[in-house]
ZAKOL-728065 format. One line per 5 residues: their letters; for each residue x negated, z negated, y of C-alpha. Coordinates in nm, 4 decimals. Last residue first. Example, Ala and Ser with C-alpha at 12.3 -4.5 7.8 and 13.67 -1.06 7.14 Angstrom:
<sites>
sa	-1.3670 -0.7140 -0.1060; -1.2300 -0.7800 -0.4500
</sites>
This chain:
<sites>
iaama	-17.5564 -7.0911 -5.7713; -17.5974 -7.4653 -6.0199; -17.8140 -7.6530 -5.7363; -17.6504 -7.5448 -5.4765; -17.3079 -7.7137 -5.5590
ataee	-17.4980 -8.0043 -5.6917; -17.6132 -8.1037 -5.3521; -17.2909 -8.0108 -5.1721; -17.1290 -8.2557 -5.4436; -17.4074 -8.5194 -5.3721
salis	-17.3511 -8.5191 -5.0108; -16.9789 -8.5069 -5.0618; -17.0459 -8.8189 -5.2787; -17.2581 -9.0074 -4.9747; -16.9765 -8.9607 -4.7953
lyiga	-16.7543 -9.0918 -4.9868; -16.9404 -9.3716 -5.0793; -16.9224 -9.4793 -4.7081; -16.5982 -9.4192 -4.6947; -16.5959 -9.7031 -4.9373
vrwrp	-16.8431 -9.9305 -4.7644; -16.5580 -9.9552 -4.4884; -16.3431 -10.2311 -4.6485; -16.0032 -10.2201 -4.5478; -15.9332 -9.8740 -4.4284
alrrl	-16.1894 -9.6844 -4.6773; -15.9592 -9.8237 -4.9818; -15.7091 -9.5345 -4.9687; -16.0501 -9.2704 -4.9748; -16.1800 -9.5055 -5.2370
ldkla	-15.8720 -9.4227 -5.4350; -15.8218 -9.0029 -5.3517; -16.2204 -8.9944 -5.4261; -16.1848 -9.1315 -5.7811; -15.8615 -8.9305 -5.8417
dlaeq	-16.0386 -8.6063 -5.7176; -16.3379 -8.6500 -5.9692; -16.0660 -8.6680 -6.2676; -15.9149 -8.3980 -6.1254; -16.2590 -8.1893 -6.1615
tlddp	-16.3581 -8.2683 -6.4613; -15.9861 -8.1745 -6.5511; -16.0115 -7.8380 -6.4029; -16.3821 -7.7875 -6.5212; -16.6776 -7.9546 -6.2753
ngdsl	-16.9544 -7.7369 -6.1382; -17.1554 -7.9583 -5.9903; -17.4347 -8.0232 -6.3260; -17.0899 -8.1448 -6.4849; -17.2994 -8.4532 -6.5973
rlias	-17.4020 -8.4661 -6.2599; -17.0978 -8.4780 -6.0524; -16.9015 -8.6744 -6.3048; -17.1651 -8.9444 -6.3368; -17.1312 -8.9828 -5.9299
aaqyv	-16.7577 -8.9932 -5.9581; -16.7819 -9.2506 -6.1678; -17.0960 -9.4756 -6.0136; -16.8535 -9.4912 -5.7220; -16.5845 -9.5754 -5.8874
vlmlf	-16.8176 -9.8176 -6.0231; -16.8951 -9.9276 -5.6540; -16.5478 -10.0154 -5.5390; -16.4450 -10.2144 -5.8605; -16.6869 -10.4408 -5.7912
lsvqn	-16.6114 -10.4822 -5.4638; -16.2803 -10.6326 -5.4847; -15.9191 -10.4943 -5.4989; -15.6697 -10.7502 -5.3672; -15.6553 -10.6261 -5.0109
acsed	-15.6360 -10.2966 -5.0873; -15.3295 -10.3195 -5.3576; -15.1175 -10.4892 -5.0594; -15.0743 -10.1401 -4.8649; -14.9138 -10.0538 -5.1340
weacv	-15.0071 -9.7119 -5.3415; -14.7728 -9.6988 -5.7054; -14.9046 -9.3106 -5.7402; -15.2710 -9.3491 -5.5857; -15.3042 -9.7191 -5.8564
rkamr	-15.2191 -9.4730 -6.1661; -15.3961 -9.2175 -6.0320; -15.6897 -9.4571 -5.9995; -15.6439 -9.6187 -6.3447; -15.6689 -9.3313 -6.5130
sldkl	-15.9077 -9.1869 -6.3719; -16.1832 -9.5081 -6.4509; -16.0382 -9.4960 -6.8560; -16.1534 -9.1671 -6.8921; -16.4613 -9.2207 -6.6672
vfete	-16.5189 -9.5716 -6.8861; -16.4627 -9.3890 -7.2460; -16.6493 -9.0321 -7.2065; -16.9686 -9.3460 -7.0760; -16.9002 -9.5922 -7.4060
pllte	-16.9901 -9.2460 -7.5986; -17.2800 -9.1084 -7.4017; -17.2992 -8.7960 -7.2296; -17.6655 -8.6277 -7.2502; -17.8464 -8.5807 -6.9357
apkat	-18.1163 -8.3285 -6.9447; -18.4293 -8.3848 -6.7963; -18.4975 -8.1403 -6.4686; -18.6880 -7.8764 -6.5197; -19.1119 -7.8532 -6.6797
rdnad	-19.2464 -7.5433 -6.6408; -19.3367 -7.3189 -6.8936; -19.1911 -6.9613 -6.6799; -18.9245 -6.9577 -6.8790; -18.7885 -7.2613 -6.8688
kaptq	-18.8525 -7.5818 -6.9808; -18.7156 -7.8686 -7.0858; -18.7419 -8.2682 -7.0238; -18.7181 -8.4962 -7.3153; -18.3547 -8.6366 -7.3056
tnhaq	-18.2395 -8.8397 -7.0699; -18.0087 -9.1805 -7.0686; -18.1201 -9.3640 -6.7149; -17.8129 -9.2342 -6.5093; -17.5692 -9.3842 -6.8664
lllla	-17.7213 -9.7120 -6.8939; -17.5621 -9.7562 -6.5277; -17.3360 -9.6700 -6.5627; -17.2981 -9.9011 -6.8905; -17.3754 -10.1404 -6.6398
sfcis	-17.0821 -10.0407 -6.3867; -16.8678 -10.0447 -6.6226; -16.8894 -10.4073 -6.7303; -16.8644 -10.5085 -6.3819; -16.5562 -10.3046 -6.3316
sqpcy	-16.3911 -10.4953 -6.6687; -16.5107 -10.8330 -6.4991; -16.3326 -10.7580 -6.2184; -15.9816 -10.6948 -6.4027; -15.7667 -10.3488 -6.2734
elqrv	-15.3939 -10.4328 -6.1910; -15.4338 -10.7860 -6.2478; -15.1318 -10.9493 -6.4626; -15.3261 -11.3025 -6.5554; -15.2525 -11.1708 -6.9305
aaekd	-15.3001 -10.8042 -6.9078; -15.6320 -10.8306 -6.7225; -15.7353 -11.1253 -7.0240; -15.6371 -10.9084 -7.2372; -15.8449 -10.6126 -7.0503
atqvl	-16.1735 -10.8376 -7.0319; -16.1927 -10.8658 -7.4654; -16.1894 -10.5233 -7.4695; -16.4758 -10.4952 -7.2067; -16.6647 -10.7718 -7.3569
alitr	-16.6575 -10.5189 -7.7149; -16.7550 -10.2108 -7.4605; -17.0581 -10.4543 -7.3192; -17.2116 -10.5563 -7.6152; -17.1849 -10.1817 -7.7659
rlqat	-17.4240 -10.0689 -7.4607; -17.6557 -10.3545 -7.5656; -17.6390 -10.2211 -7.8583; -17.7259 -9.8479 -7.7943; -18.0281 -10.0593 -7.5829
edvla	-18.1784 -10.2224 -7.8557; -18.1954 -9.9437 -8.0150; -18.3809 -9.6589 -7.7972; -18.6135 -10.0387 -7.6791; -18.6680 -10.0263 -8.0954
asrga	-18.7055 -9.6935 -8.1437; -18.9667 -9.6734 -7.7632; -18.9526 -9.4974 -7.4745; -19.1495 -9.2151 -7.3761; -19.0249 -8.9750 -7.4214
aslss	-18.6454 -9.0789 -7.3262; -18.9358 -9.1629 -6.9859; -19.0439 -9.4321 -6.8984; -19.0154 -9.5732 -6.5184; -18.9058 -9.9156 -6.6498
stvhl	-18.6216 -10.0486 -6.4368; -18.3803 -9.8972 -6.6533; -18.3856 -10.1717 -6.9594; -18.4490 -10.4987 -6.7365; -18.1523 -10.3617 -6.5093
aqsvl	-17.8893 -10.3593 -6.7962; -18.0071 -10.7046 -6.9564; -17.9062 -10.8165 -6.6023; -17.5868 -10.6371 -6.6180; -17.5019 -10.7902 -6.9019
htaqa	-17.5277 -11.1556 -6.7440; -17.3146 -11.0555 -6.4960; -17.0484 -10.9428 -6.7073; -17.0605 -11.2969 -6.8732; -17.0545 -11.4504 -6.5506
irafl	-16.7662 -11.2268 -6.4410; -16.6124 -11.3448 -6.8177; -16.6356 -11.7545 -6.6817; -16.4993 -11.6065 -6.3181; -16.1943 -11.5250 -6.4926
gmeid	-16.1092 -11.7820 -6.7712; -16.2849 -11.7727 -7.1215; -16.1072 -11.7614 -7.4639; -16.2853 -11.8276 -7.7695; -16.6128 -11.5788 -7.9312
fgasl	-16.8335 -11.4484 -7.6473; -16.8651 -11.8318 -7.4135; -17.0441 -12.0067 -7.6648; -17.4089 -11.8336 -7.6213; -17.3173 -11.8601 -7.2572
pvaga	-17.2573 -12.2624 -7.2528; -16.9011 -12.3899 -7.2889; -16.7367 -12.6408 -6.9690; -16.3997 -12.8184 -7.0367; -16.6163 -13.0846 -7.0928
hsttg	-16.7212 -13.1032 -6.7248; -16.3072 -13.1498 -6.6590; -15.9619 -13.0223 -6.6575; -15.6549 -13.0689 -6.4263; -15.7753 -13.0081 -6.0920
qdwak	-15.5576 -12.7300 -5.9956; -15.7655 -12.5033 -5.9178; -15.9841 -12.6144 -6.2256; -15.7145 -12.5095 -6.4479; -15.6361 -12.2254 -6.2440
ddvpl	-15.9795 -12.1199 -6.3057; -16.1027 -12.2304 -6.6031; -16.4071 -12.3634 -6.6425; -16.7273 -12.1643 -6.5214; -17.0178 -12.0864 -6.7701
ltdyt	-17.2742 -12.3268 -6.8270; -17.6200 -12.1937 -6.9028; -17.7683 -12.2836 -7.2958; -17.8301 -11.9130 -7.3283; -18.0198 -11.9130 -7.0049
pddis	-17.9206 -11.7585 -6.6862; -18.1837 -11.4520 -6.5007; -18.3746 -11.5618 -6.2495; -18.3585 -11.5389 -5.8836; -18.3705 -11.2769 -5.6101
lwrvp	-18.4220 -10.9833 -5.8514; -18.7420 -10.7579 -5.7793; -18.6281 -10.3957 -5.6994; -18.6993 -10.1132 -5.9476; -18.2735 -10.1018 -6.0342
ntinl	-18.1859 -9.9751 -5.7368; -17.8514 -9.8549 -5.7926; -17.7213 -10.1834 -5.9531; -17.9167 -10.3681 -5.7418; -17.6715 -10.5321 -5.4956
lrdlv	-17.4539 -10.6223 -5.8031; -17.7000 -10.8055 -5.9557; -17.7969 -11.0241 -5.6340; -17.3752 -11.0384 -5.5585; -17.3394 -11.1640 -5.9629
mvaww	-17.6409 -11.4294 -5.9269; -17.5882 -11.6264 -5.5984; -17.1445 -11.6073 -5.7193; -17.3406 -11.8122 -6.0335; -17.5278 -12.0658 -5.7901
arrve	-17.1492 -12.0680 -5.6137; -17.0114 -12.1412 -5.9466; -17.2379 -12.4484 -6.0992; -17.2169 -12.6606 -5.6784; -16.8191 -12.6242 -5.7500
esdmw	-16.8456 -12.6907 -6.0874; -17.0699 -12.9962 -5.9517; -16.8056 -13.1268 -5.6654; -16.5231 -13.0848 -5.9107; -16.7349 -13.2661 -6.1308
prqre	-16.7832 -13.6120 -5.9666; -17.1308 -13.6786 -5.8225; -17.4217 -13.8491 -5.9120; -17.4143 -13.8649 -6.3707; -17.2628 -13.5770 -6.3476
edevs	-17.6051 -13.3823 -6.2215; -17.7925 -13.5549 -6.5198; -17.5472 -13.3697 -6.7316; -17.5850 -13.0566 -6.5610; -17.9705 -13.0709 -6.5458
dqnls	-17.9792 -13.0800 -6.9275; -17.7639 -12.8252 -7.0098; -17.8990 -12.5860 -6.8144; -17.7958 -12.4246 -6.4485; -18.1113 -12.5385 -6.2294
higla	-18.1180 -12.3620 -5.8932; -17.8582 -12.6701 -5.7786; -18.1717 -12.7885 -5.5663; -17.9811 -12.7685 -5.2417; -18.3566 -12.5870 -5.1167
mgyra	-18.3111 -12.3456 -5.4544; -17.9781 -12.2902 -5.3454; -18.0641 -12.2251 -4.9879; -18.3285 -11.9835 -5.1355; -18.0981 -11.7918 -5.3114
cagvt	-17.8541 -11.7726 -5.0562; -18.1382 -11.6254 -4.8168; -18.2031 -11.3509 -5.0393; -17.8143 -11.2303 -5.0217; -17.8367 -11.2415 -4.6611
lfaap	-18.1555 -11.0438 -4.6537; -17.9633 -10.7504 -4.8394; -17.6373 -10.7966 -4.6536; -17.8361 -10.7897 -4.3351; -18.0351 -10.4416 -4.4181
yighg	-17.7473 -10.3408 -4.4318; -17.3889 -10.3195 -4.2770; -17.1780 -10.1645 -4.5764; -16.8369 -10.2843 -4.4565; -16.7870 -10.4682 -4.8024
meyia	-17.1294 -10.5233 -4.8864; -17.1383 -10.7378 -4.5535; -16.8293 -10.9294 -4.5780; -16.9025 -11.0130 -4.9390; -17.2736 -11.1593 -4.8159
illta	-17.0645 -11.3879 -4.4934; -16.8459 -11.4933 -4.7978; -17.2060 -11.6039 -4.9837; -17.3069 -11.7435 -4.6581; -16.9956 -11.9548 -4.6255
qlvhi	-17.0297 -12.1073 -4.9529; -17.3808 -12.1682 -4.9481; -17.3121 -12.3427 -4.6002; -16.9942 -12.5400 -4.7741; -17.2496 -12.7171 -5.0218
slvga	-17.4478 -12.8809 -4.7555; -17.7815 -12.8842 -4.6486; -17.7704 -12.8771 -4.2455; -18.1344 -12.8159 -4.0832; -18.0454 -12.7411 -3.7454
aevef	-18.1888 -12.4391 -3.7842; -17.9405 -12.3654 -4.0776; -17.6465 -12.4929 -3.8547; -17.6843 -12.2853 -3.5795; -17.8021 -11.9556 -3.7247
hfrka	-17.4443 -11.9875 -3.9032; -17.3091 -12.0628 -3.5945; -17.4638 -11.7330 -3.4776; -17.3728 -11.5450 -3.7920; -17.0207 -11.6686 -3.7883
aryip	-17.0162 -11.5278 -3.4094; -17.1190 -11.2086 -3.4928; -16.8513 -11.1410 -3.7153; -16.5848 -11.3111 -3.5521; -16.6771 -11.0400 -3.2299
srgdd	-16.7176 -10.7568 -3.5227; -16.9939 -10.6003 -3.6904; -16.7906 -10.3912 -3.9297; -16.9412 -10.0673 -3.7976; -16.5581 -10.0366 -3.5778
ndnsp	-16.4873 -9.5931 -3.5163; -16.2135 -9.6282 -3.7506; -16.0429 -9.9167 -3.5807; -16.0277 -10.3448 -3.6134; -16.2137 -10.3293 -3.9538
ptccl	-16.0043 -10.5775 -4.1952; -16.0136 -11.0017 -4.0880; -15.9361 -11.1540 -4.4519; -16.3233 -11.1778 -4.5436; -16.3802 -11.3500 -4.2036
kmcli	-16.1306 -11.6087 -4.1934; -16.2965 -11.7646 -4.5102; -16.5534 -11.6827 -4.2883; -16.4872 -11.8880 -4.0280; -16.3232 -12.2153 -4.2191
llsrd	-16.6884 -12.2505 -4.4054; -16.8286 -12.2726 -4.0924; -16.6231 -12.5083 -3.9989; -16.7217 -12.7277 -4.2920; -17.0205 -12.7422 -4.2443
pgrqs	-16.9796 -12.7768 -3.9144; -16.7806 -13.1302 -3.9353; -16.4128 -13.0701 -4.0200; -16.3095 -13.4824 -3.9742; -16.0347 -13.5659 -4.1925
lpnla	-15.7183 -13.7204 -4.0301; -15.4996 -13.4382 -3.9714; -15.5755 -13.3202 -4.3450; -15.5761 -12.9131 -4.3441; -15.9081 -12.9374 -4.4048
hiffr	-15.9542 -13.1987 -4.6847; -15.6973 -13.1925 -4.9242; -15.6471 -12.8315 -4.8580; -15.9994 -12.7473 -4.9415; -16.0275 -12.9477 -5.2472
kksii	-15.7331 -12.8521 -5.3939; -15.8222 -12.5035 -5.3400; -16.1634 -12.5431 -5.4587; -16.3569 -12.2932 -5.3162; -16.6129 -12.0390 -5.5669
pmwvh	-16.3053 -11.8034 -5.6909; -16.4301 -11.4480 -5.6038; -16.2139 -11.1831 -5.7695; -15.8917 -11.3778 -5.6477; -16.0196 -11.6169 -5.4138
vtkff	-16.1143 -11.3019 -5.2404; -15.6839 -11.1894 -5.2144; -15.4173 -11.4942 -5.2906; -15.7016 -11.7842 -5.1808; -15.7674 -11.6233 -4.8347
ttamd	-15.4358 -11.5121 -4.7364; -15.3162 -11.8894 -4.8490; -15.5956 -11.9726 -4.6356; -15.5605 -11.7740 -4.3705; -15.1914 -11.9591 -4.3085
rissv	-15.2941 -12.2899 -4.3642; -15.5979 -12.2650 -4.0820; -15.2972 -12.1009 -3.8510; -15.1235 -12.4121 -3.8835; -15.3919 -12.6415 -3.8309
dgiqt	-15.5083 -12.5121 -3.5338; -15.7786 -12.2480 -3.4807; -16.0425 -12.0925 -3.6036; -16.1552 -11.8395 -3.3560; -16.1352 -12.0466 -3.0891
tvetp	-16.3320 -12.3227 -3.3045; -16.5880 -12.0426 -3.3673; -16.6131 -11.9494 -2.9641; -16.6262 -12.3185 -2.8191; -16.9199 -12.4286 -2.9840
ippkp	-16.9393 -12.6441 -3.3156; -17.1881 -12.9246 -3.1783; -17.4667 -12.9245 -3.4319; -17.4152 -13.2424 -3.6462; -17.7449 -13.3257 -3.8695
qpltl	-17.6640 -13.4724 -4.2017; -18.0463 -13.7077 -4.2390; -18.2124 -13.6876 -4.5826; -18.2772 -13.9844 -4.7528; -18.5800 -14.2191 -4.8409
eaqrf	-18.6403 -14.3997 -5.1002; -19.0052 -14.4644 -5.0896; -19.0568 -14.3369 -5.4511; -18.8182 -14.0165 -5.4619; -18.9777 -13.8691 -5.0930
vepai	-19.3047 -13.9575 -5.2340; -19.2649 -13.7057 -5.5405; -19.0869 -13.4665 -5.3141; -19.3755 -13.4050 -5.1820; -19.3886 -13.0945 -4.9174
fsvaa	-19.0243 -13.0569 -4.9597; -18.8306 -13.3540 -4.9365; -19.1233 -13.4824 -4.6973; -19.0238 -13.2341 -4.4134; -18.7051 -13.3942 -4.4260
aagsv	-18.8162 -13.7487 -4.3982; -19.0275 -13.6260 -4.1481; -18.7350 -13.4887 -3.9221; -18.5646 -13.8261 -3.9599; -18.8309 -14.0377 -3.8185
svpdl	-18.9124 -13.7391 -3.5461; -18.5514 -13.8262 -3.4196; -18.5772 -14.1597 -3.4577; -18.8505 -14.1865 -3.2474; -19.2389 -14.1342 -3.3345
erpsy	-19.5645 -14.0916 -3.1623; -19.4906 -14.4086 -2.8992; -19.5039 -14.6462 -3.1648; -19.8934 -14.5317 -3.2226; -19.9211 -14.3132 -3.5811
sfsnv	-20.1396 -14.3216 -3.8460; -20.3194 -14.0101 -4.0235; -20.6911 -14.0362 -3.9315; -20.7468 -14.3805 -4.0651; -20.6576 -14.7449 -3.9854
pgvpa	-20.6156 -14.6746 -3.6089; -20.7933 -14.8662 -3.3355; -20.6795 -15.1542 -3.2403; -20.5501 -15.2832 -2.9506; -20.5719 -15.6499 -2.8449
qatpt	-20.2299 -15.8145 -2.7908; -20.3103 -16.0757 -3.1637; -20.6143 -16.1285 -3.0588; -20.5354 -16.2460 -2.7334; -20.2228 -16.4448 -2.8870
atqae	-20.4269 -16.5887 -3.1598; -20.7070 -16.8250 -3.0406; -20.5297 -16.9064 -2.7157; -20.2422 -17.0509 -3.0125; -20.5455 -17.1682 -3.2719
agsnn	-20.7287 -17.3966 -2.9641; -20.3747 -17.5472 -2.8381; -20.0328 -17.4614 -3.0317; -19.9541 -17.2959 -3.3510; -19.5776 -17.3191 -3.3754
kegrr	-19.4511 -17.5633 -3.6768; -19.3483 -17.5308 -3.9898; -19.0058 -17.6548 -4.1047; -18.7904 -17.3000 -4.1301; -19.1016 -17.0662 -4.1246
tpysc	-19.2944 -16.8700 -3.8236; -19.2022 -16.5453 -3.8070; -19.5046 -16.2827 -3.8337; -19.4583 -15.9717 -3.6997; -19.5774 -15.6485 -3.6648
eiglq	-19.4151 -15.4405 -3.4478; -19.3705 -15.0878 -3.5940; -19.5725 -14.7274 -3.5491; -19.4391 -14.6198 -3.8818; -19.8529 -14.6451 -3.9843
tcinc	-19.9409 -14.9629 -3.8333; -19.6360 -15.0975 -3.9929; -19.7648 -14.9711 -4.2899; -20.0824 -15.0498 -4.2863; -20.1166 -15.4164 -4.1504
tpm	-20.1233 -15.5972 -3.8427; -20.2971 -15.8380 -3.6841; -20.4506 -15.9395 -3.9665
</sites>
């Protein structure tokens, strides 16, 4: 008395109303109580707050801080995270347009980018985004803007990819993130920004954005994809929400591994999945809302049953992770143990087996080139680049450049890719560029680079024909994705270096 610790710390008035039937204090008792209640009371401890120090904004911000600093206290106090709603800038609303513009953009998006990166529920998007009665918050507005961003090609040849819509998306993303908005839609939007940056060669922004996706996903608490945590999530949210969350985290993993294929020594942003990690459900069934979380299977069981496209991409990503771990070591071939050599050979056979399964999937879905096959081929070419023999010595007893031997799996990859490139270029249509994934452009560059290395700058006619087909495909994709043109310039430099070395 006259105040309690909790009221003092929260900065609220501590009152003791009389119960029904009791008489109010009067006389000497009232005279004694009144001045005592009004007397200033010192802080109970050094962390007490006065009423003037707290307002609704600061209390809301404190709850968000407590959730990260002391999560157990956050749960015990049954606090709730704030729901900030920063204003939507005029440039964003102008870029988004009306409902009709959103519908047209979404139709294009789900026919192109969504085919190889299905992380947004098609059914839920059209229900909420196109409903005139639904309120579109800043997170959904950001997602719509980033969907349009991924569907927008560069304006001209001199465009570095940093177009007005890209700058608007980056600015709005910063404002939403700075306001403390935590939403799966913000993570999806960030993933689309990363895809755009990777597709147009905007570095180091792409590398940093993928890392931001990993941290944001951890802030959302979706980084645990094992069976137990997923079952707990299912009790708290609808299965479609859980599936969308799971797909977003798999997408973070895919892009994180894709960034490191050309530089395996870089650390990954997130850990590898475990064998009990659930794979995404069938894509068509998820888009139509005709399946449930019971359709998700763990990674360990997914190789033996029929799976959807994104589940196969997740499996291929898992194999890429193993290839990255194998090749991140700086050991030469002479220093590698026999066990590691056998493990690498088994990994190559496993990857090739998944490619054969993916080819059947591509035939069923009538895809020109299956995205999961591209990822698998990237892993095989990564293993090829690190497959060297013991360094040879020249006549002066000096160590020469390590010789690279052609692996049988690599020979299969190069033949398949060159055959595909010739077919696509012969039947080229402008719509082909919109259907191509980032994975295909990367693996085409890897294949062309491998041909230059293996031929020592002096390819025969058949090898040169395959190299020309791969370069021609990149040249046709450059107007849609700037990174294809960057790959061409890198190949030109490698080709010149190889030719000089062959002289």
